[in-house]
MIBAKOL-288566 format. One line per field, with one value per residue (C-alpha): x, y, z. Coordinates in nm, 2 decimals. Each point is the difference from the previous one (the first is absolute). Example, Ala and Ser with C-alpha at 12.3 -4.5 7.8 and 13.67 -1.06 7.14 Angstrom:
x = 1.23,0.14
y = -0.45,0.34
z = 0.78,-0.07
This chain:
x = 0.14,0.10,0.23,-0.29,-0.22,0.26,0.06,-0.38,-0.06,0.32,-0.10,-0.34,0.16,0.26,-0.25,-0.21,0.31,0.10,-0.35,0.04,0.34,-0.10,-0.30,0.23,0.26,-0.27,-0.13,0.36,0.05,-0.33,0.11,0.35,-0.15,-0.25,0.27,0.23,-0.27,-0.09,0.36,0.05,-0.28,0.06,-0.11,-0.33,0.10,0.25,0.25,-0.03,-0.15,-0.38,-0.20,-0.34,-0.32,-0.09,0.35,0.06,0.28,-0.08,0.12,-0.16,0.04,0.06,-0.20,0.01,0.04,0.14,0.26,0.29,0.29,0.35,0.04,-0.30,-0.09,-0.20,-0.19,-0.07,-0.32,-0.05,-0.32,-0.05,0.38,0.26,0.33,0.32,0.36,0.19,0.13,-0.29,-0.19,-0.33,-0.33,-0.22,0.26,0.24,0.18,-0.05,0.18,-0.07,0.03,0.09,-0.04,0.03,-0.21,-0.06,0.30,-0.04,-0.23,0.16,0.35,0.15,-0.09,0.30,0.16,0.09,-0.11,-0.33,-0.07,0.02,0.01,-0.13,0.13,0.00,-0.38,-0.05,-0.36,0.11,0.29,0.13,0.04,0.18,-0.11,0.11,-0.27,-0.22,-0.23,0.07,-0.17,-0.01,-0.11,0.03,0.09,0.02,0.29,0.05,0.30,0.22,-0.14,-0.20,-0.37,-0.26,-0.24,-0.23,0.21,-0.11,0.04,-0.17,-0.13,0.27,-0.07,0.14,0.10,0.15,0.29,0.03,0.31,0.04,0.11,-0.32,-0.30,-0.31,0.18,-0.22,-0.37,-0.14,-0.37,-0.20,-0.09,-0.36,-0.07,0.09,0.15,0.19,0.21,0.08,0.11,-0.28,0.28,0.25,-0.04,0.27,0.22,-0.12,0.21,-0.03,0.15,0.26,-0.26,-0.31,-0.30,-0.03,-0.35,-0.06,-0.29,-0.13,-0.26,-0.18,0.18,-0.02,0.26,0.09,0.29,0.30,-0.06,-0.37,-0.08,-0.31,-0.08,0.04,0.18,0.35,0.20,0.21,0.38,0.17,0.31,0.22,0.27,0.02,-0.13,-0.25,0.14,-0.03,-0.37,0.02,0.17,-0.10,0.04,0.31,-0.05,0.25,0.03,-0.08,-0.29,-0.24,-0.26,-0.35,-0.10,-0.26,-0.22,0.08,-0.13,0.23,0.34,0.21,0.36,0.30,0.21,0.33,-0.01,0.01,-0.17,-0.14,-0.20,-0.29,-0.18,-0.27,-0.01,-0.28,0.11,-0.20,-0.01,0.37,0.12,0.02,-0.14,-0.32,-0.03,-0.02,0.17,-0.18,0.23,-0.02,0.20,0.30,-0.04,0.26,-0.03,0.23,0.06,0.06,0.04,-0.34,-0.18,-0.07,0.17,0.28,-0.04,0.20,0.33,-0.03,0.17,0.25,-0.22,-0.28,0.21
y = 8.01,-0.34,-0.03,0.08,-0.25,-0.26,0.08,-0.03,-0.32,-0.20,-0.09,-0.13,-0.21,-0.12,-0.11,-0.18,-0.17,-0.12,-0.14,-0.19,-0.12,-0.12,-0.19,-0.16,-0.08,-0.16,-0.21,-0.12,-0.09,-0.20,-0.18,-0.07,-0.13,-0.22,-0.13,-0.07,-0.18,-0.21,-0.10,-0.07,-0.25,-0.36,-0.09,-0.17,-0.25,-0.28,-0.18,-0.21,-0.31,0.00,-0.10,-0.17,0.18,-0.04,-0.10,0.10,-0.03,0.04,-0.08,-0.32,0.03,0.37,0.31,0.38,0.10,-0.33,-0.03,-0.24,-0.14,0.11,-0.33,-0.13,-0.22,0.18,-0.20,0.12,-0.07,0.01,-0.04,-0.03,-0.07,-0.26,0.03,-0.06,0.07,0.30,-0.08,-0.23,0.11,-0.15,0.17,0.15,-0.04,0.20,0.01,0.20,0.31,0.16,0.37,0.11,0.37,0.09,0.17,-0.19,0.00,0.09,-0.27,-0.02,-0.09,-0.28,0.01,0.10,-0.26,0.14,0.00,0.17,-0.20,-0.37,-0.25,-0.35,-0.12,-0.36,0.00,0.03,0.06,0.09,0.17,0.04,0.38,0.18,0.36,0.25,0.12,0.28,0.07,-0.15,-0.03,-0.32,-0.05,-0.29,0.04,-0.28,0.00,-0.19,-0.21,0.31,0.15,0.26,0.05,-0.12,0.21,0.08,-0.03,-0.27,0.15,-0.01,0.29,0.17,-0.09,0.14,-0.23,0.07,-0.21,-0.03,-0.06,-0.37,0.07,0.20,-0.19,-0.04,0.03,-0.26,0.02,-0.34,-0.07,-0.18,-0.35,-0.14,-0.18,-0.37,0.04,-0.31,-0.11,-0.37,-0.26,-0.19,-0.20,-0.14,-0.09,-0.03,-0.30,-0.07,-0.16,0.21,0.00,0.26,0.19,0.05,0.23,0.17,0.11,0.29,0.03,0.31,0.05,0.32,0.22,0.04,-0.01,0.32,0.06,0.21,0.36,-0.02,0.16,-0.18,-0.06,-0.36,-0.12,-0.10,-0.23,-0.31,-0.03,-0.34,-0.04,-0.28,-0.13,0.34,0.15,0.28,0.33,0.33,0.07,0.37,0.02,-0.11,-0.37,-0.09,-0.12,-0.28,-0.38,-0.05,0.26,-0.06,0.27,-0.06,0.36,-0.08,-0.16,-0.36,-0.27,-0.26,-0.02,-0.26,-0.01,-0.22,-0.13,-0.20,-0.35,-0.02,0.16,0.36,0.23,0.21,0.28,0.25,0.37,0.24,0.34,0.32,0.21,0.11,-0.36,0.09,-0.24,0.10,0.07,-0.25,-0.19,-0.28,-0.30,-0.38,-0.24,-0.13,-0.34,-0.25,-0.19,-0.27,0.03,-0.34,-0.09,-0.18,0.23,-0.30,-0.14,-0.22,-0.37,-0.13,-0.16,-0.37,-0.23,-0.25,-0.29,0.12,-0.02
z = -2.80,-0.11,0.30,0.22,-0.17,0.03,0.36,0.07,-0.21,0.09,0.35,-0.11,-0.27,0.24,0.26,-0.27,-0.13,0.34,0.06,-0.34,0.08,0.35,-0.15,-0.26,0.27,0.22,-0.29,-0.07,0.36,0.00,-0.32,0.14,0.33,-0.18,-0.23,0.29,0.19,-0.30,-0.06,0.38,0.00,-0.07,-0.36,-0.01,-0.26,0.06,-0.21,-0.31,0.16,0.01,0.31,-0.04,0.10,0.36,0.12,0.36,0.26,0.37,0.36,0.13,0.38,0.07,-0.06,0.04,0.36,0.13,0.27,-0.08,0.20,-0.10,-0.20,-0.18,-0.30,-0.27,-0.25,-0.35,-0.19,-0.38,-0.19,-0.38,-0.07,0.08,0.19,-0.20,0.08,-0.14,-0.35,-0.08,-0.31,0.09,-0.10,0.27,0.27,0.21,0.34,0.31,0.12,0.34,0.04,0.36,0.09,-0.37,-0.27,-0.32,-0.23,-0.37,-0.13,-0.34,0.13,0.19,0.37,0.22,0.22,0.34,0.37,-0.09,-0.32,0.08,-0.29,0.01,-0.33,0.10,-0.01,0.38,0.12,0.36,0.17,0.36,0.04,0.29,0.06,0.27,0.24,-0.12,-0.30,-0.33,-0.34,-0.21,-0.36,-0.25,-0.36,-0.25,-0.25,-0.32,-0.10,-0.01,0.33,-0.20,0.11,-0.24,-0.20,0.16,0.32,0.26,0.34,0.34,0.21,0.20,0.37,0.33,0.28,0.34,0.13,0.37,0.22,0.06,0.36,0.07,0.14,-0.21,-0.34,-0.16,0.06,0.09,-0.07,0.27,-0.07,0.06,0.33,-0.02,-0.34,-0.11,-0.29,-0.06,-0.25,-0.17,-0.17,0.09,0.36,0.26,-0.05,-0.35,-0.28,-0.31,-0.35,-0.11,-0.19,0.21,0.02,0.34,0.09,0.26,0.23,0.17,0.28,0.11,-0.26,-0.37,-0.28,-0.19,-0.24,0.10,-0.04,0.09,0.33,0.14,0.37,0.13,-0.32,-0.10,-0.23,0.06,0.04,0.03,0.20,-0.11,0.23,0.18,0.32,0.01,-0.12,0.20,0.03,-0.01,-0.34,-0.35,-0.04,-0.21,-0.35,-0.09,-0.03,0.36,0.02,-0.28,-0.06,-0.14,-0.06,-0.26,0.26,-0.07,0.24,-0.14,-0.17,-0.17,0.14,-0.06,0.29,0.01,0.15,0.37,0.30,-0.01,0.22,-0.13,0.17,-0.11,0.09,-0.11,-0.12,-0.06,-0.32,0.07,0.09,0.37,0.26,0.18,0.37,0.15,-0.28,-0.17,-0.06,0.00,0.20,-0.19,-0.15,-0.11,-0.33,-0.15,-0.37,-0.17,-0.37,0.00,0.24,0.23,0.31,-0.12,0.08,0.30,-0.08,-0.06,0.26,-0.11,0.13,-0.23,-0.32
């Protein structure tokens, strides 16, 4: 009788037990998955160095969805903090790191230094970056003196950009310029004698001035060419000692030139530092830099002495 009873009740108990075991197993799997997801995510807090409230890092002249040439200059913006080189123990400061095609690293450890985590420990606020054609992601992350993110971390949004083939036509999109747009020198004028340190003033007709990174019709910002011809007009204007950028929207700039003759020329660029179509540039002018900023007196003749 007992055997019969056991034979009848055992299947029922076994089915119930299996249901319980499956429920427990499912709960364990959920807990393990949740734990794994939590551990796989980057920690929300950073390292030991605090960041001030409202601090932000951002891209100045590129945005999500932009198309870039294979080689481009990327400018880094920082608000609410200062830039200091790696190793500098200065309050409320840090240096830039550019993450290329990479997820955020652990934010409580030093940022890796490799081809996808570029360090700018000298305090650079811009970098020339070469990328292969295709889709890429870019993100800025500030690091402290030891390359560790701050707490809370100061990082930009992760943006997606497309890099075109330099040999393909139409890589860089050129904005149209307004009819009869003109850029010119207010000061100095062609043939002027100037001091080594001078303030150059820019004039613009039929278009407005807008900072780099601001996409607005019929606007641009000034670039000053010093002793160099115009660069390729379908690529971003270089940024060096001979190609001065005024991406904040300046309409004048103080520059220092060595003694002697120099050529100056203005070229308007759009939000991505690319010339418009048709390009808006001034005629080159020649200036003579002297110690006094004035024309030197003619040499005295012997008879006059």
